[in-house]
TORSE-495724 format. One line per field, with one value per atom (N, C-alpha, C): residue number from 1; residue in one letter; atom name; x, y, z. Coordinates in steps of 0.02 Angstrom, whole numbers. Layout:
! residues N
resi	c(NUM ...)
resn	c(a ...)
name	c(CA ...)
u	c(X ...)
v	c(Y ...)
w	c(Z ...)
END
This chain:
! residues 304
resi	c(1 1 1 2 2 2 3 3 3 4 4 4 5 5 5 6 6 6 7 7 7 8 8 8 9 9 9 10 10 10 11 11 11 12 12 12 13 13 13 14 14 14 15 15 15 16 16 16 17 17 17 18 18 18 19 19 19 20 20 20 21 21 21 22 22 22 23 23 23 24 24 24 25 25 25 26 26 26 27 27 27 28 28 28 29 29 29 30 30 30 31 31 31 32 32 32 33 33 33 34 34 34 35 35 35 36 36 36 37 37 37 38 38 38 39 39 39 40 40 40 41 41 41 42 42 42 43 43 43 44 44 44 45 45 45 46 46 46 47 47 47 48 48 48 49 49 49 50 50 50 51 51 51 52 52 52 53 53 53 54 54 54 55 55 55 56 56 56 57 57 57 58 58 58 59 59 59 60 60 60 61 61 61 62 62 62 63 63 63 64 64 64 65 65 65 66 66 66 67 67 67 68 68 68 69 69 69 70 70 70 71 71 71 72 72 72 73 73 73 74 74 74 75 75 75 76 76 76 77 77 77 78 78 78 79 79 79 80 80 80 81 81 81 82 82 82 83 83 83 84 84 84 85 85 85 86 86 86 87 87 87 88 88 88 89 89 89 90 90 90 91 91 91 92 92 92 93 93 93 94 94 94 95 95 95 96 96 96 97 97 97 98 98 98 99 99 99 100 100 100 101 101 101 102 102 102 103 103 103 104 104 104 105 105 105 106 106 106 107 107 107 108 108 108 109 109 109 110 110 110 111 111 111 112 112 112 113 113 113 114 114 114 115 115 115 116 116 116 117 117 117 118 118 118 119 119 119 120 120 120 121 121 121 122 122 122 123 123 123 124 124 124 125 125 125 126 126 126 127 127 127 128 128 128 129 129 129 130 130 130 131 131 131 132 132 132 133 133 133 134 134 134 135 135 135 136 136 136 137 137 137 138 138 138 139 139 139 140 140 140 141 141 141 142 142 142 143 143 143 144 144 144 145 145 145 146 146 146 147 147 147 148 148 148 149 149 149 150 150 150 151 151 151 152 152 152 153 153 153 154 154 154 155 155 155 156 156 156 157 157 157 158 158 158 159 159 159 160 160 160 161 161 161 162 162 162 163 163 163 164 164 164 165 165 165 166 166 166 167 167 167 168 168 168 169 169 169 170 170 170 171 171 171 172 172 172 173 173 173 174 174 174 175 175 175 176 176 176 177 177 177 178 178 178 179 179 179 180 180 180 181 181 181 182 182 182 183 183 183 184 184 184 185 185 185 186 186 186 187 187 187 188 188 188 189 189 189 190 190 190 191 191 191 192 192 192 193 193 193 194 194 194 195 195 195 196 196 196 197 197 197 198 198 198 199 199 199 200 200 200 201 201 201 202 202 202 203 203 203 204 204 204 205 205 205 206 206 206 207 207 207 208 208 208 209 209 209 210 210 210 211 211 211 212 212 212 213 213 213 214 214 214 215 215 215 216 216 216 217 217 217 218 218 218 219 219 219 220 220 220 221 221 221 222 222 222 223 223 223 224 224 224 225 225 225 226 226 226 227 227 227 228 228 228 229 229 229 230 230 230 231 231 231 232 232 232 233 233 233 234 234 234 235 235 235 236 236 236 237 237 237 238 238 238 239 239 239 240 240 240 241 241 241 242 242 242 243 243 243 244 244 244 245 245 245 246 246 246 247 247 247 248 248 248 249 249 249 250 250 250 251 251 251 252 252 252 253 253 253 254 254 254 255 255 255 256 256 256 257 257 257 258 258 258 259 259 259 260 260 260 261 261 261 262 262 262 263 263 263 264 264 264 265 265 265 266 266 266 267 267 267 268 268 268 269 269 269 270 270 270 271 271 271 272 272 272 273 273 273 274 274 274 275 275 275 276 276 276 277 277 277 278 278 278 279 279 279 280 280 280 281 281 281 282 282 282 283 283 283 284 284 284 285 285 285 286 286 286 287 287 287 288 288 288 289 289 289 290 290 290 291 291 291 292 292 292 293 293 293 294 294 294 295 295 295 296 296 296 297 297 297 298 298 298 299 299 299 300 300 300 301 301 301 302 302 302 303 303 303 304 304 304)
resn	c(m m m q q q i i i y y y l l l p p p i i i a a a e e e v v v s s s v v v n n n a a a f f f l l l l l l l l l g g g l l l g g g g g g m m m v v v g g g i i i l l l s s s g g g m m m f f f g g g v v v g g g g g g g g g f f f l l l m m m t t t p p p l l l l l l f f f f f f i i i g g g i i i p p p p p p a a a v v v a a a v v v a a a t t t e e e a a a n n n q q q i i i v v v a a a s s s s s s f f f s s s g g g v v v l l l a a a h h h f f f r r r r r r k k k t t t v v v d d d l l l r r r m m m g g g t t t v v v l l l l l l i i i g g g g g g l l l i i i g g g a a a a a a l l l g g g v v v a a a i i i f f f n n n y y y l l l k k k s s s l l l g g g q q q v v v d d d l l l l l l i i i r r r l l l s s s y y y v v v v v v f f f l l l g g g i i i i i i g g g s s s l l l m m m f f f v v v e e e s s s l l l n n n a a a l l l r r r k k k s s s a a a k k k g g g a a a p p p v v v p p p t t t r r r r r r k k k h h h n n n w w w v v v h h h n n n l l l p p p f f f k k k m m m k k k f f f r r r t t t s s s g g g l l l y y y i i i s s s v v v i i i p p p p p p a a a l l l v v v g g g v v v f f f v v v g g g i i i l l l s s s a a a i i i m m m g g g v v v g g g g g g g g g f f f i i i m m m v v v p p p a a a m m m i i i y y y l l l l l l g g g m m m p p p t t t k k k v v v v v v v v v g g g t t t s s s l l l f f f q q q i i i i i i f f f v v v t t t a a a f f f t t t t t t l l l l l l h h h a a a t t t t t t n n n f f f t t t v v v d d d m m m v v v l l l a a a v v v l l l l l l l l l v v v g g g g g g v v v v v v g g g a a a q q q f f f g g g a a a q q q l l l g g g a a a r r r l l l k k k a a a e e e q q q l l l r r r i i i l l l l l l a a a a a a l l l v v v l l l v v v v v v c c c g g g k k k l l l a a a l l l d d d l l l l l l l l l m m m p p p s s s n n n l l l y y y s s s i i i g g g t t t g g g g g g h h h)
name	c(N CA C N CA C N CA C N CA C N CA C N CA C N CA C N CA C N CA C N CA C N CA C N CA C N CA C N CA C N CA C N CA C N CA C N CA C N CA C N CA C N CA C N CA C N CA C N CA C N CA C N CA C N CA C N CA C N CA C N CA C N CA C N CA C N CA C N CA C N CA C N CA C N CA C N CA C N CA C N CA C N CA C N CA C N CA C N CA C N CA C N CA C N CA C N CA C N CA C N CA C N CA C N CA C N CA C N CA C N CA C N CA C N CA C N CA C N CA C N CA C N CA C N CA C N CA C N CA C N CA C N CA C N CA C N CA C N CA C N CA C N CA C N CA C N CA C N CA C N CA C N CA C N CA C N CA C N CA C N CA C N CA C N CA C N CA C N CA C N CA C N CA C N CA C N CA C N CA C N CA C N CA C N CA C N CA C N CA C N CA C N CA C N CA C N CA C N CA C N CA C N CA C N CA C N CA C N CA C N CA C N CA C N CA C N CA C N CA C N CA C N CA C N CA C N CA C N CA C N CA C N CA C N CA C N CA C N CA C N CA C N CA C N CA C N CA C N CA C N CA C N CA C N CA C N CA C N CA C N CA C N CA C N CA C N CA C N CA C N CA C N CA C N CA C N CA C N CA C N CA C N CA C N CA C N CA C N CA C N CA C N CA C N CA C N CA C N CA C N CA C N CA C N CA C N CA C N CA C N CA C N CA C N CA C N CA C N CA C N CA C N CA C N CA C N CA C N CA C N CA C N CA C N CA C N CA C N CA C N CA C N CA C N CA C N CA C N CA C N CA C N CA C N CA C N CA C N CA C N CA C N CA C N CA C N CA C N CA C N CA C N CA C N CA C N CA C N CA C N CA C N CA C N CA C N CA C N CA C N CA C N CA C N CA C N CA C N CA C N CA C N CA C N CA C N CA C N CA C N CA C N CA C N CA C N CA C N CA C N CA C N CA C N CA C N CA C N CA C N CA C N CA C N CA C N CA C N CA C N CA C N CA C N CA C N CA C N CA C N CA C N CA C N CA C N CA C N CA C N CA C N CA C N CA C N CA C N CA C N CA C N CA C N CA C N CA C N CA C N CA C N CA C N CA C N CA C N CA C N CA C N CA C N CA C N CA C N CA C N CA C N CA C N CA C N CA C N CA C N CA C N CA C N CA C N CA C N CA C N CA C N CA C N CA C N CA C N CA C N CA C N CA C N CA C N CA C N CA C N CA C N CA C N CA C N CA C N CA C N CA C N CA C N CA C N CA C N CA C N CA C N CA C N CA C N CA C N CA C N CA C N CA C N CA C N CA C N CA C N CA C N CA C N CA C N CA C N CA C N CA C N CA C N CA C N CA C N CA C N CA C N CA C N CA C N CA C N CA C)
u	c(8593 8572 8549 8587 8572 8518 8469 8418 8412 8390 8382 8310 8299 8232 8222 8179 8174 8150 8100 8074 8122 8150 8197 8265 8280 8342 8404 8397 8454 8454 8512 8518 8525 8486 8488 8487 8503 8502 8431 8408 8338 8326 8375 8366 8362 8398 8394 8323 8293 8224 8174 8183 8139 8144 8206 8216 8185 8191 8161 8085 8057 7985 7961 7998 7979 7982 8033 8041 7983 7966 7911 7844 7837 7776 7767 7821 7818 7794 7821 7800 7725 7703 7632 7587 7604 7562 7566 7624 7632 7598 7608 7589 7527 7502 7445 7463 7526 7549 7566 7560 7576 7650 7692 7764 7800 7763 7794 7838 7823 7864 7936 7947 8014 8040 7997 8019 8039 7998 8013 8081 8098 8166 8220 8207 8257 8270 8218 8226 8268 8259 8302 8375 8387 8455 8491 8454 8487 8486 8467 8474 8412 8354 8292 8270 8256 8234 8171 8167 8109 8042 8035 7970 7948 7996 7981 7968 8007 7999 7929 7906 7841 7785 7785 7731 7731 7790 7794 7780 7803 7793 7719 7681 7609 7578 7604 7580 7597 7657 7678 7639 7621 7583 7516 7485 7421 7425 7477 7484 7498 7546 7563 7506 7469 7412 7355 7344 7291 7306 7370 7390 7381 7399 7392 7320 7277 7207 7169 7190 7157 7165 7225 7236 7192 7182 7140 7066 7046 6976 6960 7008 6997 6988 7019 7011 6953 6918 6862 6883 6941 6966 6970 6921 6917 6848 6848 6786 6771 6729 6716 6682 6637 6602 6651 6693 6743 6792 6812 6858 6829 6764 6732 6732 6718 6720 6790 6840 6910 6927 6900 6914 6888 6827 6797 6841 6861 6906 6973 6998 7062 7064 7011 7008 7010 6973 6974 7044 7075 7142 7193 7188 7235 7233 7172 7165 7198 7188 7220 7296 7320 7391 7427 7396 7426 7429 7378 7378 7436 7447 7503 7570 7575 7635 7653 7604 7617 7637 7607 7624 7697 7718 7786 7836 7814 7857 7871 7820 7830 7878 7884 7931 8001 8007 8070 8086 8036 8048 8016 7994 7957 8002 8066 8111 8122 8129 8137 8075 8017 7954 7948 7965 7959 8005 8067 8116 8099 8081 8063 8000 7952 7890 7905 7951 7970 8002 8049 8084 8035 7991 7945 7895 7860 7807 7834 7887 7915 7944 7975 8002 7949 7895 7842 7806 7783 7745 7787 7849 7892 7907 7920 7935 7875 7816 7756 7741 7744 7729 7781 7845 7897 7889 7876 7868 7808 7751 7690 7699 7728 7736 7786 7840 7889 7859 7817 7783 7736 7701 7655 7693 7751 7791 7820 7840 7867 7814 7754 7700 7681 7683 7667 7720 7784 7839 7836 7810 7805 7744 7703 7644 7584 7592 7536 7492 7427 7384 7393 7396 7403 7336 7334 7270 7236 7172 7135 7121 7115 7101 7029 7020 6953 6912 6852 6810 6773 6771 6733 6775 6779 6811 6773 6803 6768 6748 6786 6771 6702 6684 6622 6560 6571 6516 6497 6533 6519 6457 6426 6365 6379 6325 6328 6358 6329 6355 6333 6373 6360 6385 6350 6372 6423 6478 6530 6534 6494 6484 6548 6588 6649 6697 6699 6743 6710 6644 6608 6602 6596 6594 6529 6511 6456 6480 6510 6543 6525 6544 6534 6578 6553 6593 6643 6638 6682 6756 6774 6846 6877 6846 6877 6882 6832 6835 6893 6905 6960 7027 7030 7091 7105 7053 7060 7086 7060 7083 7157 7178 7247 7293 7272 7313 7316 7262 7262 7312 7316 7365 7436 7449 7516 7532 7483 7493 7517 7488 7506 7574 7590 7652 7712 7701 7756 7762 7713 7717 7708 7664 7651 7578 7564 7495 7463 7505 7480 7465 7482 7467 7503 7562 7599 7565 7519 7477 7410 7382 7314 7309 7357 7353 7351 7398 7392 7327 7305 7242 7182 7180 7124 7124 7183 7188 7174 7209 7207 7154 7137 7086 7016 7009 6943 6927 6978 6966 6950 6975 6962 7006 6981 7022 7082 7139 7200 7193 7157 7152 7113 7071 7032 7067 7111 7143 7186 7225 7273 7236 7188 7152 7113 7082 7043 7088 7146 7195 7216 7231 7253 7197 7135 7078 7075 7082 7078 7139 7197 7259 7256 7226 7223 7194 7136 7100 7129 7152 7180 7246 7288 7352 7342 7292 7277 7255 7213 7190 7248 7292 7351 7396 7408 7449 7420 7354 7321 7331 7323 7331 7403 7451 7522 7538 7513 7529 7501 7443 7409 7424 7452 7465 7539 7583 7654 7699 7670 7707 7771 7765 7825 7819 7773 7767 7810 7861 7906 7879 7850 7817 7866 7926 7976 7993 8004 8018 7958 7899 7838 7827 7837 7825 7873 7936 7985 7968 7949 7930 7865 7820 7755 7762 7803 7812 7838 7890 7917 7867 7828 7781 7724 7697 7642 7662 7721 7745 7759 7792 7811 7753 7698 7640 7608 7609 7580 7621 7687 7729 7721 7713 7705 7642 7587 7524 7530 7568 7578 7622 7674 7719 7681 7640 7604 7556 7528 7480 7514 7580 7616 7643 7639 7666 7611 7627 7579 7573 7516 7503 7558 7580 7631 7698 7713 7775 7774 7716 7709 7720 7690 7693 7764 7800 7867 7916 7906 7947 7935 7872 7856 7885 7880 7907 7983 8017 8090 8109 8073 8086 8076 8021 8006 8062 8087 8139 8206 8222 8284 8283 8228 8221 8223 8189 8189 8259 8298 8366 8410 8403 8443 8426 8362 8341 8365 8361 8383 8458 8497 8569 8585 8548 8559 8545 8493 8477 8532 8559 8610 8678 8695 8762 8769 8711 8714 8665 8678 8632 8627 8677 8674 8619 8593 8541 8471 8466 8400 8354 8384 8342 8342 8283 8277 8303 8339 8365 8334 8304 8278 8212 8176 8111 8054 8065 8011 7987 8031 8011 7981 7974 7948 7877)
v	c(9825 9763 9776 9752 9762 9714 9739 9697 9714 9665 9675 9691 9744 9764 9739 9690 9657 9702 9744 9786 9843 9873 9928 9903 9838 9806 9840 9857 9885 9856 9861 9840 9902 9904 9962 9938 9983 9968 9972 9918 9915 9968 9979 10028 10099 10112 10177 10190 10139 10147 10156 10119 10127 10198 10224 10291 10344 10335 10382 10381 10321 10315 10349 10341 10374 10449 10475 10547 10577 10543 10568 10561 10509 10502 10559 10582 10640 10702 10712 10769 10764 10704 10693 10715 10694 10712 10786 10817 10887 10935 10921 10970 10952 10891 10871 10856 10840 10820 10747 10714 10643 10629 10679 10670 10649 10633 10610 10662 10727 10780 10775 10745 10737 10666 10616 10547 10527 10545 10524 10549 10614 10635 10600 10586 10550 10481 10449 10383 10389 10444 10456 10458 10495 10508 10444 10393 10331 10278 10297 10252 10216 10233 10201 10234 10196 10227 10269 10328 10373 10340 10299 10268 10222 10186 10142 10183 10235 10278 10309 10334 10367 10318 10260 10211 10182 10168 10137 10186 10248 10298 10313 10310 10321 10271 10210 10159 10175 10201 10218 10277 10324 10383 10363 10310 10287 10271 10234 10212 10270 10313 10368 10418 10428 10474 10446 10380 10348 10354 10342 10348 10419 10468 10538 10560 10538 10561 10534 10477 10450 10499 10528 10576 10638 10659 10717 10702 10641 10621 10627 10608 10612 10684 10731 10802 10835 10796 10821 10879 10872 10923 10898 10856 10831 10850 10887 10905 10851 10803 10746 10766 10815 10836 10868 10913 10944 10892 10845 10792 10749 10737 10696 10731 10797 10835 10835 10846 10843 10773 10723 10654 10636 10658 10643 10672 10735 10765 10730 10709 10676 10609 10571 10506 10516 10566 10582 10603 10647 10671 10615 10568 10513 10469 10456 10416 10450 10516 10555 10554 10562 10564 10499 10443 10378 10367 10390 10384 10423 10485 10526 10492 10467 10434 10374 10332 10272 10290 10343 10364 10387 10429 10453 10398 10349 10292 10251 10246 10209 10245 10311 10350 10354 10330 10333 10400 10443 10511 10523 10471 10482 10508 10487 10511 10587 10611 10683 10721 10695 10727 10732 10678 10676 10728 10728 10774 10847 10862 10931 10953 10908 10924 10944 10907 10922 10991 11006 11070 11128 11123 11178 11188 11135 11143 11156 11123 11136 11206 11230 11297 11351 11344 11394 11393 11335 11329 11347 11322 11336 11410 11444 11516 11556 11542 11578 11568 11506 11491 11523 11522 11548 11624 11660 11732 11751 11717 11733 11717 11660 11640 11685 11705 11749 11816 11843 11906 11900 11844 11833 11829 11795 11789 11857 11898 11964 12008 12006 12046 12022 11956 11927 11946 11947 11964 12037 12080 12151 12167 12117 12128 12150 12156 12176 12115 12125 12068 12041 11974 11943 11949 11979 11989 11923 11921 11860 11857 11795 11786 11807 11836 11854 11791 11792 11734 11732 11788 11790 11821 11787 11812 11785 11790 11769 11696 11655 11584 11572 11615 11606 11628 11658 11680 11630 11575 11525 11484 11452 11413 11346 11306 11240 11244 11287 11297 11241 11230 11179 11203 11183 11201 11151 11177 11136 11158 11126 11149 11147 11094 11089 11146 11167 11222 11290 11290 11353 11390 11353 11383 11366 11411 11399 11421 11375 11393 11342 11359 11314 11252 11197 11135 11134 11181 11181 11190 11243 11251 11192 11164 11106 11045 11036 10980 10988 11050 11062 11055 11077 11067 10992 10953 10881 10849 10871 10845 10859 10921 10940 10900 10892 10854 10780 10753 10684 10672 10719 10714 10715 10761 10765 10701 10672 10611 10555 10550 10496 10506 10568 10583 10591 10619 10636 10591 10546 10503 10540 10590 10631 10627 10642 10646 10710 10760 10824 10874 10857 10903 10970 10970 11033 11081 11056 11098 11109 11055 11058 11101 11096 11134 11210 11237 11309 11327 11284 11298 11300 11254 11252 11313 11337 11394 11460 11470 11536 11542 11487 11491 11479 11425 11408 11443 11468 11503 11458 11396 11350 11366 11354 11364 11316 11341 11300 11236 11240 11181 11124 11140 11089 11064 11105 11091 11027 11020 10964 10896 10887 10824 10810 10861 10853 10834 10865 10849 10776 10753 10683 10635 10652 10609 10598 10651 10645 10607 10621 10590 10514 10488 10415 10380 10403 10368 10381 10441 10457 10419 10417 10381 10306 10279 10208 10191 10232 10222 10228 10277 10286 10225 10199 10139 10080 10071 10016 10022 10083 10093 10080 10105 10094 10019 9985 9914 9871 9890 9849 9869 9930 9952 9953 9971 9973 9933 9901 9853 9882 9942 9975 9983 9947 9950 9895 9915 9868 9857 9800 9787 9783 9759 9757 9827 9870 9941 9973 9959 9989 9971 9907 9884 9918 9924 9956 10029 10064 10134 10141 10094 10095 10089 10042 10032 10095 10125 10186 10244 10248 10302 10301 10243 10237 10261 10240 10260 10336 10360 10431 10478 10458 10503 10520 10472 10485 10538 10534 10584 10652 10651 10713 10751 10714 10747 10781 10750 10779 10842 10839 10897 10955 10940 10991 11029 10994 11026 11077 11073 11118 11180 11183 11239 11284 11348 11395 11381 11402 11390 11421 11483 11516 11480 11452 11414 11350 11317 11256 11270 11325 11339 11358 11396 11416 11357 11311 11250 11207 11200 11161 11194 11261 11297 11288 11290 11282 11212 11161 11093 11086 11115 11111 11143 11201 11236 11198 11166 11128 11070 11033 10976 11000 11055 11084 11102 11133 11152 11093 11040 10979 10948 10944 10916 10958 11024 11069 11062 11055 11045 10980 10927 10863 10867 10903 10911 10950 11000 11042 11008 10971 10943 10874 10838 10770 10762 10797 10793 10724 10682 10615 10573 10592 10553 10579 10627 10655 10607 10565 10523 10451 10419 10348 10307 10255 10212 10143 10122 10054 10045 10099 10090 10080 10097 10092 10022 9972 9904 9868 9902 9869 9889)
w	c(3519 3488 3416 3368 3298 3274 3237 3207 3133 3094 3022 3006 2967 2945 2874 2863 2798 2741 2754 2700 2684 2737 2727 2703 2715 2695 2726 2791 2828 2899 2933 3002 3046 3101 3146 3219 3265 3336 3362 3395 3419 3473 3517 3571 3543 3489 3456 3431 3401 3375 3432 3487 3544 3573 3576 3601 3556 3491 3444 3450 3457 3465 3528 3583 3646 3641 3609 3602 3561 3507 3464 3500 3541 3580 3629 3659 3705 3667 3607 3565 3548 3534 3517 3574 3635 3692 3710 3699 3717 3668 3603 3552 3512 3518 3477 3406 3394 3327 3329 3272 3270 3282 3269 3279 3216 3163 3101 3069 3080 3050 3074 3133 3160 3150 3162 3158 3087 3037 2969 2946 2954 2937 2977 3042 3082 3054 3029 2998 2934 2896 2838 2861 2916 2938 2960 2984 3007 2952 2891 2834 2810 2837 2814 2749 2695 2632 2642 2612 2622 2610 2558 2545 2603 2631 2688 2751 2761 2820 2821 2765 2761 2777 2745 2754 2825 2852 2918 2974 2966 3019 3028 2974 2980 3029 3029 3075 3147 3160 3228 3255 3210 3231 3260 3233 3258 3332 3351 3420 3467 3449 3494 3500 3444 3447 3489 3484 3524 3598 3615 3684 3709 3668 3688 3694 3648 3649 3709 3735 3795 3853 3859 3913 3904 3842 3829 3838 3824 3836 3911 3952 4024 4047 4012 4029 3993 3951 3911 3866 3833 3789 3717 3698 3629 3601 3545 3511 3459 3478 3434 3369 3372 3311 3262 3286 3243 3217 3261 3240 3185 3187 3135 3068 3067 3005 2975 3017 2995 2969 3002 2983 2914 2898 2833 2777 2786 2737 2735 2793 2796 2759 2762 2728 2652 2628 2557 2535 2575 2558 2559 2606 2611 2548 2524 2463 2403 2398 2344 2351 2413 2425 2409 2426 2410 2335 2299 2226 2196 2222 2198 2215 2277 2301 2256 2241 2201 2129 2103 2034 2031 2079 2079 2096 2137 2152 2089 2047 1984 1938 1945 1905 1937 1999 2034 2065 2074 2100 2168 2201 2264 2320 2321 2374 2369 2308 2297 2320 2303 2323 2398 2433 2506 2538 2518 2549 2535 2473 2456 2492 2500 2536 2608 2639 2708 2713 2668 2672 2663 2614 2599 2657 2676 2726 2796 2815 2881 2886 2832 2832 2839 2801 2804 2871 2892 2954 3014 3016 3073 3081 3025 3027 3052 3025 3045 3119 3142 3212 3258 3238 3281 3291 3236 3240 3283 3270 3308 3382 3398 3468 3504 3469 3499 3516 3472 3485 3546 3550 3606 3672 3671 3732 3754 3706 3723 3755 3727 3756 3825 3834 3899 3951 3930 3976 3997 3953 3969 4011 4023 4064 4024 3958 3916 3904 3903 3890 3820 3814 3749 3713 3653 3619 3603 3615 3601 3526 3500 3430 3415 3356 3336 3324 3350 3344 3278 3243 3180 3124 3068 3008 2948 2889 2828 2830 2866 2871 2901 2949 2985 2946 2887 2845 2791 2786 2735 2752 2702 2714 2747 2758 2790 2860 2901 2968 3015 3067 3117 3184 3237 3304 3330 3355 3387 3460 3501 3570 3612 3605 3645 3629 3566 3545 3552 3565 3571 3505 3449 3383 3346 3300 3254 3186 3148 3085 3030 2969 2912 2918 2893 2893 2836 2789 2731 2749 2788 2805 2841 2895 2926 2881 2836 2790 2742 2717 2671 2706 2769 2808 2814 2826 2831 2767 2709 2645 2635 2649 2640 2685 2748 2796 2776 2749 2726 2671 2623 2569 2597 2644 2674 2712 2746 2784 2739 2679 2633 2601 2584 2548 2594 2654 2698 2759 2770 2828 2893 2893 2952 2971 3035 3055 3030 3016 2990 3045 3107 3162 3156 3125 3119 3070 3028 2986 3021 3048 3075 3137 3182 3245 3232 3191 3176 3140 3094 3057 3104 3152 3199 3245 3262 3308 3271 3215 3182 3129 3095 3042 3070 3109 3135 3201 3236 3299 3357 3357 3412 3472 3533 3593 3594 3614 3614 3654 3711 3754 3721 3672 3637 3575 3547 3483 3486 3538 3542 3540 3584 3587 3523 3494 3433 3374 3371 3319 3323 3383 3392 3373 3389 3372 3296 3258 3185 3157 3187 3163 3167 3221 3230 3169 3148 3095 3025 3013 2947 2936 2987 2979 2976 3012 3006 2935 2907 2838 2789 2800 2757 2760 2820 2828 2790 2795 2760 2684 2658 2586 2563 2602 2585 2587 2638 2647 2590 2565 2515 2443 2433 2365 2346 2392 2374 2420 2471 2514 2544 2571 2600 2676 2709 2781 2812 2850 2884 2955 2968 3032 3091 3079 3133 3156 3108 3123 3157 3132 3159 3232 3249 3318 3367 3349 3393 3404 3351 3357 3397 3387 3421 3496 3519 3591 3625 3595 3623 3621 3567 3558 3608 3623 3671 3740 3762 3828 3829 3778 3776 3775 3742 3735 3803 3849 3915 3953 3949 3980 3946 3880 3844 3863 3873 3892 3960 4006 4072 4068 4026 4018 3986 3936 3900 3945 3995 4040 4086 4093 4138 4103 4037 4000 3972 3963 3934 3859 3830 3759 3716 3733 3693 3697 3756 3763 3722 3721 3682 3608 3584 3512 3491 3533 3513 3516 3562 3563 3502 3483 3424 3361 3357 3299 3294 3350 3350 3325 3347 3325 3250 3225 3154 3113 3135 3098 3098 3154 3159 3109 3108 3062 2989 2975 2908 2885 2930 2913 2898 2936 2924 2857 2840 2776 2718 2725 2672 2660 2713 2706 2670 2688 2655 2580 2561 2490 2453 2486 2455 2451 2505 2510 2479 2472 2445 2387 2331 2275 2244 2254 2225 2255 2314 2347 2332 2286 2272 2236 2195 2152 2176 2173 2189 2130 2144 2092 2098 2046 2045 2078 2096 2130 2080 2018 1969 1958 1969 1956 2014 2073 2133 2145)
END
C-alpha cells in the first residue's frame, strides 16, 4: 500500500515502513540502542531525504526506547541516578547539535555532514566493539575465564563524585555528563539515540555492569531524542508525522520482543551482534558515498 509523505515529498510502501520500525524496535530492546544508527540509513536507502530522516527518526526512537525501558524497569536494571546525569549532558548536547544542523542546512551541506558522520562513527565504534567481543568469545570458548573490567581507572579519580547504587559505582559526575553532551550532539545531527556510543562508554569508560547499561541507556535516550525532535520540528520543520507514526507503531511492538531476546543471550554475544550490524551499515553508506558522488550535496535546501 503506497502512501505519500508530505514533508519528505516521496511515496513509499506503508508495510515496508512498519516492518522497518519493528526490526529497529527489536534492536532497541536487545542492545539498549535507540536503533537510529540503522533506521536512519535505511530511510536514506528507500529515498527519504537525510534531513527529514534524521528529524523524524528521532521521534520514532522515543517510542521504541520507552517500550524497551519498561521491560527493564520490571527487571530493576535501570540506574535512574546515572541516567539523570547522562540526561542533563544530553539535553545540552542536543541543543548544540540542532544549532550546528540548522547552520549547515542553511549552507546546503547538511546531507554530506550526516552521511560522513555515519561512516566515521559507525566504522570506529563497530570495529572496536567487534574486535573486543570476538576476543572475549574466543577466550570463553577455550574455557578461560573472561577477564573482568577494572572497576577503577583515571575516571574514578576526578572530583564531584557521586554514589550510583544500582551500578555499584562511586565516581565523578563529569565523565557521564560529557558522554551525555557528546551523545546529544550526535542525536541531533545523525538522528540516533546515541546508544551505539553510550553503551560502550558506559561499559568500558564508566565501568558499569552490562545488565544495568541497556536499561539506563534507553532511559536517557527517551528524553534526549524527544527534546531533539521538538527542536527540529520548531526550527527547521523537517519532522514528517505520517512517517513517524508508521515507524512508531512498528517500533513499540518490536522493542518488547527485543527485550525478551536480549535476556536469552550472553553479554559477549549481544555486543558482537551489535558490532556486526554497525559495520554492515557503515559499509553500505561508505559505498554509496564512493559510487554516487552526485548525491553528496543538497540542492535547494538553503532557501527552506
